[in-house]
N, C-alpha and C positions, 0 to 999 in steps of 0.2 A: 793487739786485737782483744776483743771482748766477745764471749760466746755465750749463746743460749742453747741450751742441749735438753734432750729427752733421753732418759735411760729407762730399761726395763729390766726388772728382775728375771733371772733364769729359772728361778725356782717357784715363782709365783706370778700372779698378774699384777704386781705392784709396779707403778711407773711414777717417775719423779722427773719434774722440770726444774732447771736451775740455771745459774749464769756464773761465769767465772772469767778470769783474764788468762787461764792456763788449764786449758781442756784436758790435757794429758795428765798433769798432776792432779786435778780434781776427780777424774775418772778413777785413778789409782786410789784416791782417798775413799771413794765411795766402795771400792772392791775390798779395801782393806778394813772396813767396818769403822772408819774414823768419823763418820757422819752420823749424828744421833738419829736423824730422820730416816736414814736408809740403812742402817747397819743390820737391821733384823731380816732383810730381804736379799742380801748379798749371795752370790755374785750378780753383776749386772753386765748388759751388754748396751752399748751405745746404739741408739736407733737413729738420732737425727741431731744435728747441729746447724746453728747459723752463726755466721761471724759478722761482726760490727767493729767500725774503726773507732766509735764514740761509746762509752760505757753507758751514757744516757739512753742510747738507742737500745742497747742489750737490756737495760733495766725495764724500759717502757714495754718492750717485746714480751720479756718474761711476765710482767705484770697482767699483760693482756691475755697471755696463754693461761695464766692461773686464774683469772678472774672474770673472763669473758668465755662462756660456754661455746660460743660460735667460733672463736679462735682455735681452741683446742680440737673442736670437732672437725675443722677443715684440715688441721694438721694431721690429725689421726687418719683421717680419710686419704691424705696423701701417702702415709706410710703404712697403710693397713697390713699389707703382706709382711712388713718387718715386724709389727707388732704380734703376729701369730706365734 
């Protein structure tokens, strides 16, 4: 399986969208400050994820979330209470 996920810092309002084939490992890497783009805002909580059978689908979804304002806007509206 391939995953697209949204994490949020527990100490700031920083949010990150990524993709991986091992969600548990990747989440642990973010919290262990092993990722340059997220290490300054750890620890994180997992807000949302989607699972895909094909990696290409996950990459396309991540691209849309990162580069199309309406896609991330719709997602944030769906998980608005989790982001508080």
